[in-house]
C-alpha distance (Angstrom), angle and dihedral (degrees) to the residues before:
residue distance angle dihedral
M1 . . .
V2 3.75 . .
A3 3.81 128.4 .
L4 3.73 112.1 -148.9
S5 3.79 115.7 -133.4
P6 3.85 126.2 -159.9
N7 3.78 120.0 -95.0
A8 3.80 122.9 -162.6
H9 3.69 96.3 -129.7
L10 3.84 96.5 140.2
G11 3.78 97.9 56.7
N12 3.77 119.2 -148.6
S13 3.71 107.5 -123.2
L14 3.82 100.9 143.3
P15 3.83 114.4 117.1
G16 3.73 112.5 -82.6
T17 3.78 90.8 13.4
L18 3.76 90.6 -84.7
L19 3.81 96.9 178.0
A20 3.86 117.2 89.2
H21 3.78 117.3 -117.1
R22 3.76 90.1 -125.2
L23 3.83 87.3 76.0
D24 3.80 92.2 61.4
G25 3.83 92.0 81.3
V26 3.83 97.2 42.4
K27 3.76 129.2 87.6
A28 3.76 131.5 -169.1
S29 3.77 116.6 -92.7
P30 3.77 108.4 -80.9
S31 3.85 91.2 -145.3
M32 3.72 91.9 54.0
A33 3.84 90.9 44.5
A34 3.77 87.9 52.8
K35 3.84 90.0 52.3
T36 3.77 91.3 51.3
R37 3.82 91.6 48.4
V38 3.83 91.7 51.4
D39 3.86 91.3 46.1
A40 3.84 90.0 51.9
L41 3.81 92.2 49.7
R42 3.72 92.5 50.3
A43 3.76 90.8 47.8
A44 3.75 87.1 55.2
G45 3.80 90.9 54.2
R46 3.84 101.7 -98.8
R47 3.82 119.1 141.8
I48 3.77 104.7 -127.6
V49 3.83 129.7 -170.2
D50 3.74 102.3 -153.5
F51 3.80 119.5 -149.7
T52 3.81 94.6 159.2
I53 3.70 101.8 81.0
G54 3.82 116.3 113.4
E55 3.76 97.5 -162.8
P56 3.88 137.1 79.6
D57 3.78 112.5 -92.3
F58 3.78 96.0 -141.7
P59 3.85 126.8 81.3
T60 3.75 128.1 -93.0
P61 3.79 107.0 -87.6
R62 3.80 112.6 -86.6
H63 3.84 97.4 -120.7
I64 3.82 88.6 54.8
V65 3.83 92.8 50.2
E66 3.79 91.8 46.7
G67 3.80 90.2 49.9
G68 3.78 91.1 52.9
V69 3.77 91.6 49.3
A70 3.83 91.3 47.9
S71 3.75 89.7 53.8
L72 3.74 90.6 57.3
L73 3.80 92.2 48.2
A74 3.85 88.4 50.4
G75 3.82 89.8 56.4
Q76 3.81 101.1 -102.8
T77 3.79 91.8 146.3
R78 3.82 102.5 113.4
Y79 3.81 136.3 88.9
T80 3.80 116.2 -67.2
A81 3.88 129.8 -160.0
S82 3.82 108.3 -62.3
N83 3.80 92.1 -117.5
G84 3.86 93.2 48.4
T85 3.76 138.7 -83.5
P86 3.82 119.1 -57.4
A87 3.78 89.0 -117.3
L88 3.75 95.7 55.4
R89 3.79 94.1 43.7
Q90 3.79 89.6 50.7
A91 3.87 89.9 49.1
I92 3.80 88.7 51.6
A93 3.76 93.1 48.9
D94 3.80 90.1 49.2
K95 3.79 90.3 48.1
L96 3.82 93.7 51.7
R97 3.80 90.9 48.5
R98 3.79 94.7 44.9
E99 3.83 100.9 40.9
N100 3.88 103.7 23.8
S101 3.77 105.1 25.8
L102 3.74 89.7 -123.4
A103 3.81 120.0 142.2
Y104 3.85 112.5 -144.6
E105 3.75 128.1 153.8
P106 3.79 117.7 -141.3
G107 3.81 89.7 -105.6
H108 3.76 89.2 64.5
I109 3.81 92.5 57.7
A110 3.84 131.9 84.0
V111 3.78 124.6 -167.5
G112 3.76 119.4 -150.1
N113 3.81 139.6 174.7
G114 3.74 92.0 -85.1
A115 3.79 132.5 -28.1
K116 3.77 89.7 -84.5
H117 3.83 89.2 60.6
V118 3.79 91.9 55.2
I119 3.80 93.3 48.5
Y120 3.82 89.8 49.6
N121 3.82 92.8 52.6
A122 3.81 92.2 43.7
F123 3.82 88.7 58.6
A124 3.79 90.9 43.2
A125 3.82 89.6 53.3
T126 3.81 97.3 48.3
L127 3.78 113.2 27.2
N128 3.79 125.7 91.5
E129 3.83 125.1 -172.9
G130 3.80 108.7 -66.4
D131 3.85 97.1 12.9
E132 3.85 111.3 141.3
V133 3.78 128.8 -132.4
I134 3.80 119.2 -165.1
V135 3.81 111.4 -133.5
P136 3.74 117.9 -177.7
A137 3.80 114.2 -144.1
P138 2.98 136.3 -99.6
Y139 3.79 83.8 52.4
W140 3.82 138.2 171.3
V141 3.80 101.6 -88.7
S142 3.90 97.5 -117.9
Y143 3.79 100.5 56.5
P144 3.82 98.3 79.4
D145 3.90 94.5 42.3
M146 3.78 94.4 47.3
V147 3.85 87.9 52.2
A148 3.81 91.6 49.1
L149 3.80 91.7 48.0
H150 3.78 90.2 62.8
G151 3.83 96.1 47.8
G152 3.80 94.1 -96.4
T153 3.78 126.8 131.9
P154 3.83 116.2 -126.1
V155 3.77 110.4 -140.4
V156 3.76 106.2 -158.0
V157 3.81 117.0 -156.9
P158 3.79 111.7 -166.0
C159 3.74 115.6 -132.1
S160 3.77 111.3 -165.2
A161 3.75 130.4 -146.0
A162 3.88 88.0 -110.6
E163 3.84 86.3 62.4
G164 3.90 92.1 49.0
F165 3.87 86.2 -105.9
K166 3.86 87.2 -76.3
L167 3.81 130.4 132.2
T168 3.75 112.7 -110.6
P169 3.84 123.4 -145.5
R170 3.84 91.1 -116.5
A171 3.90 92.3 53.0
L172 3.82 89.2 46.4
E173 3.81 93.7 51.8
A174 3.76 91.2 47.8
A175 3.83 91.8 51.3
I176 3.78 96.8 52.8
G177 3.78 113.8 99.8
E178 3.75 138.3 167.7
R179 3.85 90.8 -86.5
T180 3.84 96.7 47.8
R181 3.80 112.0 129.4
W182 3.78 105.3 162.2
L183 3.80 145.1 19.2
V184 3.75 111.7 -153.1
L185 3.77 113.8 -152.6
N186 3.79 121.7 -178.0
T187 3.83 115.1 -169.0
P188 3.03 122.6 -164.3
N189 3.81 83.5 33.4
N190 3.71 131.2 -130.2
P191 3.13 115.3 -127.1
T192 3.83 102.3 15.3
G193 3.78 104.6 37.0
A194 3.84 88.9 -130.0
V195 3.81 113.8 160.7
Y196 3.81 120.3 -159.3
T197 3.78 114.7 -132.0
R198 3.82 124.0 -136.3
D199 3.83 92.8 -103.1
E200 3.85 92.3 48.9
L201 3.71 91.4 51.3
A202 3.82 91.4 47.7
A203 3.84 90.1 53.0
L204 3.79 92.2 51.2
G205 3.84 89.9 46.0
A206 3.79 89.9 55.5
V207 3.83 88.5 58.2
L208 3.77 93.0 48.3
E209 3.85 90.7 49.5
R210 3.80 88.2 63.3
H211 3.84 90.4 54.1
P212 3.82 107.2 52.3
R213 3.85 93.4 176.0
V214 3.84 93.4 62.0
W215 3.84 116.0 90.2
L216 3.79 126.9 -153.5
M217 3.81 123.2 -132.3
T218 3.84 107.7 -168.9
D219 3.84 114.5 -167.0
E220 3.81 107.7 -159.6
I221 3.90 100.2 167.4
Y222 3.80 92.7 131.1
E223 3.72 96.3 43.8
H224 3.82 94.9 126.6
F225 3.77 95.8 52.3
V226 3.81 107.1 79.6
Y227 3.78 126.3 132.2
G228 3.79 141.7 -156.4
G229 3.68 112.6 -3.7
A230 3.78 95.8 -19.4
T231 3.86 122.1 118.0
H232 3.71 128.1 -165.5
V233 3.81 111.5 -125.6
S234 3.81 122.0 -174.1
P235 3.78 107.9 -130.1
L236 3.81 89.8 -128.6
N237 3.72 89.5 61.6
V238 3.79 87.7 65.6
M239 3.80 101.9 31.9
P240 3.90 103.6 31.6
G241 3.86 88.3 161.4
L242 3.75 89.1 74.9
A243 3.83 94.8 59.6
E244 3.74 92.4 105.8
R245 3.82 91.9 59.2
T246 3.84 101.2 34.1
L247 3.80 131.6 97.6
V248 3.77 116.1 -161.9
I249 3.75 114.3 -151.8
N250 3.82 123.2 -160.5
G251 3.83 141.5 134.3
V252 3.81 146.0 175.1
S253 3.74 98.1 -102.0
K254 3.80 100.2 97.1
A255 3.74 106.5 26.1
Y256 3.81 95.9 47.6
A257 3.81 98.2 29.3
M258 3.86 90.1 -114.9
T259 3.82 100.0 136.0
G260 3.82 92.2 134.2
W261 3.81 93.9 48.7
R262 3.91 89.1 67.0
I263 3.78 104.2 -146.5
G264 3.78 124.3 146.9
Y265 3.71 134.5 146.7
G266 3.85 147.7 -157.5
A267 3.75 128.1 -145.3
G268 3.76 120.4 -163.3
P269 3.81 148.2 108.0
A270 3.74 115.6 -21.8
P271 3.85 97.3 -117.7
L272 3.90 90.8 55.5
I273 3.70 93.0 45.3
K274 3.81 90.5 49.4
A275 3.86 89.7 52.8
I276 3.82 92.0 48.0
T277 3.77 91.8 49.2
M278 3.83 91.5 50.2
L279 3.84 88.5 55.3
L280 3.84 90.1 46.9
S281 3.74 89.4 52.8
Q282 3.77 91.4 55.0
S283 3.78 97.6 45.1
T284 3.84 117.6 30.0
S285 3.82 96.7 4.8
C286 3.85 90.5 -145.0
P287 3.80 142.2 -22.4
G288 3.80 117.4 -91.5
A289 3.71 114.9 -72.7
M290 3.81 94.3 -137.6
S291 3.77 91.2 50.4
Q292 3.75 92.9 49.3
A293 3.88 92.0 51.2
A294 3.84 90.5 50.4
A295 3.85 90.6 47.8
A296 3.82 91.4 53.1
I297 3.78 90.0 50.6
A298 3.83 89.6 49.1
L299 3.79 92.7 53.4
D300 3.82 97.4 40.2
G301 3.77 98.0 39.1
P302 3.84 134.8 72.9
Q303 3.77 115.1 -44.1
H304 3.77 101.6 -160.5
T305 3.86 92.8 104.7
V306 3.82 89.9 61.8
A307 3.79 91.8 55.0
E308 3.75 90.7 44.9
A309 3.88 90.5 53.1
A310 3.81 91.7 49.6
A311 3.79 91.9 51.1
L312 3.83 90.4 49.3
F313 3.79 93.0 48.5
E314 3.81 90.9 50.3
T315 3.83 89.5 55.5
R316 3.80 89.6 49.0
R317 3.88 91.3 46.4
D318 3.72 91.1 54.4
R319 3.74 93.9 49.4
M320 3.86 94.1 47.8
V321 3.74 93.3 48.2
Q322 3.86 90.2 48.8
M323 3.76 89.5 49.5
L324 3.84 96.6 47.9
R325 3.81 91.5 46.7
T326 3.76 88.9 65.4
L327 3.76 93.2 54.2
P328 3.91 116.1 98.2
G329 3.79 109.8 -122.7
F330 3.81 96.4 22.4
D331 3.79 123.5 109.6
C332 3.78 112.1 -170.5
A333 3.82 131.4 172.1
P334 3.81 119.0 -167.9
P335 3.78 110.4 -100.6
D336 3.83 117.7 -125.5
G337 3.78 94.3 -142.5
A338 3.87 151.0 -4.1
F339 3.85 115.2 47.6
Y340 3.71 103.4 -83.9
V341 3.82 137.5 94.2
F342 3.78 120.2 -151.4
P343 3.85 104.6 -160.5
G344 3.79 120.7 -177.0
V345 3.82 113.6 -120.0
A346 3.84 99.4 -172.9
G347 3.82 87.4 121.2
L348 3.83 89.8 66.5
I349 3.76 97.5 45.3
G350 3.84 110.7 100.1
R351 3.80 94.2 26.7
H352 3.78 122.9 116.6
T353 3.83 130.0 -120.2
P354 3.81 122.2 -130.8
A355 3.78 87.3 -97.0
G356 3.88 89.8 56.5
Q357 3.82 96.0 -108.3
R358 3.83 113.5 145.0
L359 3.76 116.0 -129.3
C360 3.82 101.8 -131.5
S361 3.77 100.9 172.8
D362 3.79 145.5 5.2
V363 3.80 87.4 -91.3
D364 3.88 88.7 61.3
V365 3.79 89.4 47.6
A366 3.79 93.8 51.7
L367 3.82 90.7 48.2
Y368 3.77 92.3 46.9
L369 3.81 92.6 50.7
L370 3.77 91.1 49.7
E371 3.79 97.4 45.6
R372 3.86 96.1 41.6
S373 3.78 103.5 35.7
G374 3.71 104.2 16.6
V375 3.82 93.2 -121.6
A376 3.80 113.5 137.3
T377 3.76 121.0 -146.6
I378 3.76 136.9 154.3
D379 3.77 123.8 -114.0
G380 3.77 118.9 -117.9
T381 3.73 92.0 -130.6
S382 3.83 87.9 74.6
Y383 3.78 88.0 60.6
G384 3.76 95.8 48.3
M385 3.80 95.1 -100.7
P386 3.81 115.4 94.4
G387 3.75 120.4 -158.3
H388 3.74 96.6 47.4
L389 3.87 140.5 83.9
R390 3.79 129.4 -140.2
M391 3.74 114.1 -136.3
S392 3.83 125.4 179.0
F393 3.72 122.3 -142.3
A394 3.86 92.2 -166.7
T395 3.84 85.1 116.2
G396 3.78 135.2 80.1
V397 3.74 127.3 -71.8
D398 3.77 90.1 -118.4
V399 3.81 90.5 55.4
I400 3.84 89.4 48.3
E401 3.79 90.7 51.7
Q402 3.82 92.1 46.8
G403 3.77 90.7 48.9
G404 3.87 89.3 49.0
E405 3.80 91.3 55.4
L406 3.80 93.8 49.5
L407 3.87 91.4 46.6
H408 3.81 90.5 52.2
A409 3.73 91.2 53.6
A410 3.74 93.1 47.2
V411 3.82 95.4 47.7
A412 3.79 91.9 47.0
E413 3.78 89.2 60.8
L414 3.72 94.1 58.7
R415 3.85 117.7 102.3
């Protein structure tokens, strides 16, 4: 168990020390930084195979786009309610009931500019200085920094590959302290693709039942992308007694290839939703009216495109895992969900590049692969688990195979 402490990496050199001290412990999103780096290399003329992207590579389904355009032509171009239009919140309530067996009324739902926006405001509404949030690692890169931005302390609990990258009841019990406010659970998981089973969730729920002051934030944004025999189970299906202290996070970005439309939502107890809505009203006012109309169409309309995307991602997963398993120094288990693999690269650490540089960490490995082969990945250190890389298979099989050839050549040059 590791408690992250702030580090003054930004500096504060503006006149009058303009920048707030709360920024000292926060870094830019590594995934967005990777995208910026890839864009810069491409602008400089480099051919880059990009395995960093956390978004589907296909367009938003046509019927959703047409619905968004129709909403504009119908005059839906004005402010909406801060927590989302009644039509969208009803569509979300219907979806949660239909797909997740969760009963929420529209008044228990808040819509934000992406799921990240809702998570951010949930922490803003609930954390006081020094409150703790348990974050299992590997974690999505933004959880710890959003906690720190609001005066909280992220308590990172490492979950090893031997444990399936999953939090155990024993580790959860040990991490809970007097200041614990939240447990953040992400299933299917970014970056590992780990999917918690019903029994695993029940065991974690038993721990939470003994600690009534600890709330659960369950991030289910990748729920539709599970493979093989895996099944997504919403934690509240297993532990319904925690409903009054649980916030369910989801959105349309991944399932419907709508990352740029920026619509996410949270469902939870009315007092928490009311507090989040108040913050939304004072910051963004409301999500975009057109995006909300399109999101309602996505949730209410035909769902075959979601199943087709899941089948496509499974094919890509299988090919990427097959490719990585032929790479010396890589250790890659097939993920059960999401669209990432999280291979171990301990077999490359300690080796030397053709220029004689020693690879001392997964960060060095990622930089070497980018510079030598033009294959972009993200280091596991950014996700709280050194010794790994995150690689997205939200790209075509031809790109995966091209990247594999380039990686083979780069790895073969190491001594």
